[in-house]
C-alpha positions, 0 to 999 in steps of 0.5 A: 438472764431474761427468759422470755419463753420455755422451749417445748419439752422443757419444764420451766424451772429446769430451763431456767436452771439450765440457762443459769448453769450455762451462763455461770463462770465458775466450776462449782454451782450452788443451788437453793430456793429464793425463799430459803435462808442460810448462815454466812458460812454456808457457801464456804462449808458446802464448797471447801471440804469436798470439792478439794477432791477433783472426783467429787461431782455432787454434794447434798446438804440438810434443808429443814422446813420451818413453820412460823408457829413454834409448836408446828415447827418442832414437828416440821423440823423432825419430819424434814430432818428425818428425810435428810437423815435417810438421804445422808445415810443412803448417800454415805453408803453409795446409794444416791436415793434422794436430796433436796434442791434447796441445798445442793452443790455440783461441778459444772463440768460434771453437769455438762459431762452427764448431759445436764437435764437431758432425758429429764428436762420435761419432768416438773420435778427432779432438778435435784434428786434425778440430777444426782441419780444421773450423776451417780449412774455415770460412775465417774463422780463421787456423790456425798452429803454435807453433815455440818450445821453450817451447811443447813439451809432453812426453808419456810413451810407451805402456807396451805395444803394446796401449796404443800401438795404442789411442792 
């Protein structure tokens, strides 16, 4: 897919994702970021367990931030995993509060049915948690969190304070 320009009223990332999803040939869409790493079991883990149930529309997974410095890495893991724990706990209790786009999976059918990024397409962020919330509000699709070490997607920490703020 080659995107030459973003239509007026669309954030660039959401437009790229929208185009990729529309061109995809399969029902289950997995999303992560280009700089993230995951183990060889990630795809199977994210897809196999929950999507056997046809009512499951969206799955979030853990995505800790990792530093190259072992000292800072411990704090980053603790911080990002605490955010993942809150996301997992609220999702498991039926409240689609937050997730990270570094580790999500959803049904293309559900995405299309809720109108994809319609009504949130102009916002820079929200391709993850706002999409999940939108799907949750439809009341048709089950939202869940994958609590499995094979579902972890590691993300490098920003290099500068400016990158952290932008992220």
